[in-house]
TORPA-4810 file (N, C-alpha, C, O; in nm, 3 decimals):
<nodes>
NODE_1_-1.750_1.911_5.508_-1.834_1.912_5.387_-1.839_1.776_5.303_-1.748_1.697_5.277_M
NODE_2_-1.967_1.773_5.271_-1.994_1.627_5.203_-1.935_1.664_5.054_-1.911_1.777_5.011_S
NODE_3_-1.918_1.539_4.989_-1.879_1.544_4.872_-1.983_1.611_4.762_-1.940_1.674_4.665_R
NODE_4_-2.095_1.596_4.783_-2.205_1.666_4.702_-2.210_1.806_4.717_-2.210_1.880_4.619_D
NODE_5_-2.214_1.848_4.835_-2.166_2.006_4.877_-2.060_2.081_4.824_-2.067_2.198_4.787_T
NODE_6_-1.945_1.995_4.822_-1.841_2.040_4.740_-1.846_2.056_4.587_-1.803_2.152_4.523_H
NODE_7_-1.896_1.968_4.550_-1.934_1.971_4.404_-2.015_2.078_4.360_-1.998_2.146_4.258_T
NODE_8_-2.122_2.089_4.461_-2.216_2.214_4.400_-2.165_2.329_4.403_-2.185_2.416_4.318_A
NODE_9_-2.072_2.344_4.537_-1.994_2.473_4.537_-1.918_2.488_4.414_-1.957_2.581_4.344_I
NODE_10_-1.825_2.424_4.371_-1.752_2.430_4.257_-1.811_2.466_4.148_-1.763_2.553_4.075_L
NODE_11_-1.947_2.391_4.118_-1.999_2.427_3.998_-2.079_2.577_3.994_-2.100_2.649_3.896_I
NODE_12_-2.113_2.597_4.125_-2.157_2.741_4.119_-2.023_2.849_4.098_-2.035_2.950_4.027_L
NODE_13_-1.934_2.824_4.147_-1.805_2.890_4.125_-1.776_2.905_3.976_-1.763_3.014_3.920_I
NODE_14_-1.766_2.793_3.919_-1.730_2.776_3.767_-1.840_2.869_3.678_-1.804_2.936_3.582_M
NODE_15_-1.963_2.864_3.720_-2.098_2.913_3.653_-2.060_3.051_3.697_-2.028_3.121_3.601_S
NODE_16_-2.055_3.102_3.795_-2.036_3.255_3.802_-1.920_3.314_3.736_-1.931_3.421_3.674_L
NODE_17_-1.801_3.248_3.745_-1.681_3.293_3.650_-1.716_3.293_3.508_-1.681_3.386_3.435_G
NODE_18_-1.778_3.202_3.468_-1.814_3.196_3.325_-1.926_3.307_3.288_-1.919_3.369_3.182_T
NODE_19_-2.019_3.325_3.373_-2.120_3.463_3.352_-2.044_3.556_3.331_-2.048_3.627_3.230_I
NODE_20_-1.931_3.573_3.463_-1.880_3.702_3.473_-1.759_3.762_3.343_-1.725_3.875_3.309_F
NODE_21_-1.718_3.615_3.294_-1.612_3.661_3.177_-1.698_3.680_3.055_-1.638_3.734_2.962_M
NODE_22_-1.809_3.652_3.035_-1.881_3.657_2.907_-1.959_3.777_2.922_-2.001_3.828_2.819_R
NODE_23_-1.996_3.847_3.067_-2.068_3.999_3.066_-1.943_4.092_3.042_-1.951_4.194_2.975_A
NODE_24_-1.834_4.051_3.097_-1.708_4.186_3.089_-1.707_4.261_2.988_-1.731_4.382_3.000_L
NODE_25_-1.680_4.204_2.868_-1.700_4.289_2.746_-1.800_4.374_2.715_-1.782_4.470_2.641_P
NODE_26_-1.902_4.348_2.763_-2.019_4.435_2.742_-2.031_4.549_2.870_-2.107_4.646_2.867_F
NODE_27_-1.962_4.524_2.956_-1.935_4.625_3.063_-1.826_4.714_3.016_-1.842_4.836_3.012_V
NODE_28_-1.705_4.648_2.974_-1.624_4.758_2.938_-1.630_4.832_2.820_-1.592_4.950_2.816_I
NODE_29_-1.680_4.764_2.710_-1.701_4.861_2.602_-1.869_4.896_2.573_-1.936_4.873_2.472_F
NODE_30_-1.902_4.952_2.686_-2.047_4.992_2.702_-2.092_5.076_2.602_-2.209_5.068_2.565_R
NODE_31_-2.006_5.166_2.548_-2.060_5.278_2.452_-2.037_5.216_2.314_-2.038_5.294_2.218_D
NODE_32_-2.015_5.078_2.291_-2.051_5.010_2.172_-1.934_5.027_2.092_-1.942_4.963_1.987_G
NODE_33_-1.809_5.102_2.107_-1.692_5.149_2.034_-1.605_5.053_2.069_-1.582_5.065_2.189_K
NODE_34_-1.526_4.934_2.007_-1.449_4.867_2.015_-1.313_4.922_1.981_-1.298_4.980_1.873_T
NODE_35_-1.220_4.908_2.059_-1.067_4.928_2.028_-1.029_4.885_1.896_-1.094_4.792_1.850_P
NODE_36_-0.940_4.932_1.829_-0.893_4.871_1.699_-0.816_4.735_1.729_-0.830_4.641_1.650_S
NODE_37_-0.728_4.721_1.850_-0.635_4.627_1.880_-0.721_4.493_1.915_-0.680_4.378_1.897_Y
NODE_38_-0.857_4.533_1.974_-0.952_4.410_2.009_-0.986_4.351_1.872_-0.969_4.233_1.841_I
NODE_39_-1.036_4.450_1.792_-1.087_4.394_1.668_-0.967_4.288_1.585_-0.989_4.177_1.536_T
NODE_40_-0.875_4.343_1.588_-0.759_4.294_1.508_-0.742_4.134_1.576_-0.727_4.028_1.515_Y
NODE_41_-0.750_4.161_1.734_-0.725_4.014_1.803_-0.811_3.930_1.755_-0.774_3.818_1.720_L
NODE_42_-0.959_3.978_1.744_-1.064_3.886_1.716_-1.075_3.854_1.582_-1.169_3.784_1.544_G
NODE_43_-0.974_3.906_1.489_-0.965_3.870_1.342_-0.836_3.744_1.357_-0.853_3.627_1.322_D
NODE_44_-0.749_3.782_1.397_-0.633_3.722_1.384_-0.634_3.585_1.490_-0.570_3.487_1.452_A
NODE_45_-0.699_3.581_1.610_-0.670_3.444_1.686_-0.722_3.335_1.631_-0.653_3.234_1.625_L
NODE_46_-0.867_3.337_1.576_-0.909_3.207_1.535_-0.812_3.137_1.447_-0.785_3.021_1.477_P
NODE_47_-0.749_3.194_1.333_-0.674_3.152_1.243_-0.516_3.100_1.333_-0.462_2.994_1.302_S
NODE_48_-0.464_3.183_1.431_-0.364_3.125_1.499_-0.416_3.019_1.595_-0.330_2.939_1.631_A
NODE_49_-0.523_3.004_1.637_-0.554_2.891_1.730_-0.571_2.778_1.650_-0.524_2.673_1.695_A
NODE_50_-0.638_2.775_1.519_-0.646_2.647_1.427_-0.525_2.619_1.384_-0.496_2.500_1.383_I
NODE_51_-0.417_2.721_1.336_-0.282_2.679_1.315_-0.199_2.580_1.426_-0.129_2.483_1.399_A
NODE_52_-0.229_2.634_1.547_-0.162_2.571_1.661_-0.234_2.442_1.675_-0.152_2.353_1.698_M
NODE_53_-0.335_2.406_1.672_-0.416_2.292_1.671_-0.344_2.191_1.556_-0.310_2.075_1.580_L
NODE_54_-0.330_2.250_1.444_-0.265_2.152_1.335_-0.142_2.089_1.372_-0.120_1.968_1.372_V
NODE_55_-0.046_2.202_1.412_0.085_2.146_1.461_0.087_2.062_1.560_0.172_1.972_1.560_V
NODE_56_0.006_2.073_1.652_-0.040_1.984_1.762_-0.082_1.853_1.738_-0.047_1.759_1.809_Y
NODE_57_-0.154_1.843_1.643_-0.213_1.724_1.578_-0.085_1.632_1.524_-0.074_1.512_1.551_C
NODE_58_0.011_1.707_1.443_0.095_1.635_1.361_0.240_1.662_1.418_0.342_1.664_1.348_F
NODE_59_0.234_1.681_1.542_0.363_1.690_1.611_0.436_1.560_1.618_0.555_1.556_1.586_K
NODE_60_0.356_1.432_1.665_0.387_1.313_1.673_0.405_1.218_1.571_0.441_1.101_1.586_G
NODE_61_0.385_1.262_1.492_0.381_1.164_1.334_0.529_1.120_1.317_0.615_1.208_1.307_V
NODE_62_0.555_1.018_1.315_0.675_0.940_1.280_0.668_0.903_1.142_0.602_0.805_1.107_N
NODE_63_0.746_0.993_1.042_0.748_0.954_0.893_0.844_0.851_0.869_0.854_0.828_0.748_L
NODE_64_0.927_0.774_0.948_1.016_0.699_0.911_0.970_0.545_0.957_1.044_0.449_0.938_T
NODE_65_0.857_0.535_1.012_0.819_0.411_1.052_0.649_0.392_1.006_0.573_0.483_0.971_A
NODE_66_0.622_0.258_1.016_0.493_0.226_0.938_0.420_0.278_1.023_0.464_0.292_1.137_Y
NODE_67_0.291_0.321_0.991_0.232_0.370_0.871_0.260_0.512_0.797_0.181_0.572_0.725_P
NODE_68_0.400_0.552_0.834_0.452_0.666_0.798_0.339_0.809_0.803_0.323_0.900_0.721_F
NODE_69_0.285_0.786_0.908_0.186_0.917_0.901_0.091_0.933_0.805_0.053_1.045_0.770_G
NODE_70_0.048_0.829_0.758_-0.068_0.806_0.649_-0.213_0.830_0.724_-0.279_0.927_0.687_A
NODE_71_-0.252_0.764_0.804_-0.372_0.789_0.866_-0.408_0.941_0.918_-0.518_0.991_0.897_P
NODE_72_-0.294_1.014_0.993_-0.306_1.132_1.006_-0.324_1.235_0.892_-0.413_1.320_0.887_E
NODE_73_-0.213_1.212_0.791_-0.266_1.299_0.676_-0.395_1.280_0.590_-0.447_1.367_0.519_F
NODE_74_-0.440_1.143_0.609_-0.556_1.127_0.517_-0.683_1.183_0.596_-0.781_1.240_0.551_I
NODE_75_-0.654_1.151_0.721_-0.767_1.237_0.833_-0.786_1.388_0.811_-0.891_1.447_0.786_A
NODE_76_-0.665_1.435_0.827_-0.627_1.571_0.825_-0.688_1.630_0.694_-0.762_1.727_0.701_G
NODE_77_-0.657_1.572_0.575_-0.723_1.619_0.437_-0.839_1.587_0.433_-0.901_1.663_0.359_G
NODE_78_-0.918_1.488_0.488_-1.057_1.474_0.461_-1.140_1.575_0.555_-1.244_1.632_0.523_L
NODE_79_-1.078_1.586_0.670_-1.123_1.698_0.734_-1.123_1.847_0.705_-1.211_1.922_0.747_T
NODE_80_-1.021_1.886_0.633_-1.017_2.019_0.568_-1.109_1.993_0.417_-1.188_2.079_0.378_A
NODE_81_-1.096_1.916_0.372_-1.192_1.890_0.239_-1.335_1.890_0.264_-1.412_1.939_0.182_L
NODE_82_-1.379_1.833_0.384_-1.505_1.840_0.424_-1.555_1.984_0.482_-1.671_2.023_0.471_S
NODE_83_-1.454_2.053_0.542_-1.510_2.187_0.556_-1.481_2.274_0.452_-1.536_2.384_0.464_Y
NODE_84_-1.415_2.259_0.357_-1.421_2.361_0.233_-1.534_2.329_0.136_-1.572_2.409_0.051_I
NODE_85_-1.588_2.204_0.154_-1.721_2.158_0.076_-1.851_2.225_0.149_-1.933_2.297_0.092_L
NODE_86_-1.852_2.189_0.280_-1.969_2.199_0.361_-1.948_2.322_0.447_-2.055_2.374_0.477_K
NODE_87_-1.850_2.379_0.492_-1.859_2.500_0.579_-1.903_2.485_0.702_-1.938_2.581_0.770_K
NODE_88_-1.908_2.332_0.755_-1.974_2.303_0.892_-1.846_2.242_0.955_-1.784_2.145_0.912_N
NODE_89_-1.810_2.330_1.088_-1.703_2.269_1.169_-1.724_2.160_1.232_-1.637_2.074_1.243_T
NODE_90_-1.834_2.148_1.278_-1.883_2.019_1.373_-1.870_1.916_1.280_-1.820_1.811_1.319_L
NODE_91_-1.914_1.928_1.144_-1.919_1.784_1.075_-1.773_1.757_1.027_-1.729_1.645_1.005_L
NODE_92_-1.710_1.860_1.015_-1.565_1.858_0.976_-1.494_1.755_1.082_-1.433_1.653_1.049_S
NODE_93_-1.512_1.801_1.211_-1.440_1.731_1.317_-1.496_1.595_1.314_-1.414_1.504_1.302_I
NODE_94_-1.604_1.568_1.322_-1.685_1.436_1.321_-1.634_1.345_1.221_-1.604_1.232_1.257_I
NODE_95_-1.620_1.384_1.082_-1.564_1.321_0.983_-1.423_1.276_0.970_-1.383_1.168_0.929_V
NODE_96_-1.349_1.387_1.015_-1.211_1.356_1.039_-1.188_1.267_1.155_-1.113_1.172_1.129_G
NODE_97_-1.230_1.272_1.268_-1.225_1.183_1.356_-1.276_1.041_1.352_-1.230_0.954_1.426_T
NODE_98_-1.371_1.018_1.265_-1.419_0.879_1.250_-1.333_0.823_1.127_-1.300_0.706_1.114_F
NODE_99_-1.301_0.936_1.034_-1.176_0.869_0.939_-1.064_0.820_1.006_-1.010_0.712_0.982_C
NODE_100_-1.029_0.905_1.096_-0.892_0.885_1.166_-0.901_0.724_1.245_-0.824_0.631_1.220_Y
NODE_101_-1.000_0.719_1.330_-1.030_0.610_1.392_-1.055_0.460_1.325_-1.029_0.348_1.368_M
NODE_102_-1.114_0.504_1.205_-1.133_0.392_1.120_-1.019_0.318_1.059_-1.011_0.195_1.047_L
NODE_103_-0.906_0.433_1.011_-0.792_0.386_0.959_-0.719_0.307_1.043_-0.679_0.194_1.020_L
NODE_104_-0.701_0.386_1.164_-0.619_0.331_1.290_-0.650_0.177_1.328_-0.563_0.095_1.358_L
NODE_105_-0.779_0.154_1.322_-0.823_0.033_1.378_-0.877_-0.083_1.275_-0.893_-0.200_1.311_Q
NODE_106_-0.903_-0.036_1.145_-0.938_-0.156_1.036_-0.841_-0.150_0.946_-0.810_-0.259_0.898_K
NODE_107_-0.759_-0.017_0.894_-0.689_-0.031_0.762_-0.529_-0.052_0.814_-0.467_-0.152_0.777_V
NODE_108_-0.475_0.037_0.889_-0.347_0.020_0.921_-0.307_-0.042_1.055_-0.255_0.018_1.149_F
NODE_109_-0.337_-0.160_1.048_-0.349_-0.271_1.170_-0.180_-0.301_1.222_-0.156_-0.380_1.313_I
</nodes>
């Protein structure tokens, strides 16, 4: 099997898996009534995922050595502030990432 054929088969399998997983809730909950525990998970999991990402982003910060976590905390604060002001997740991610890279490469050298 050639490399191109192998790649095409992998893309096809991943696409079918994605379509299946997206359609599955509509098949399972065909009557339109969603169980209360599924509704609870839909409400609780986004906040839990964001909290986990925040912990992951700050887990490697060294508060005892220069720059004492300043780039991470400044960029994290700016990300949160831009989301609070604009309510745009993508914009907040871009602003935070740009700020962090700028601080690392130009300010805290």
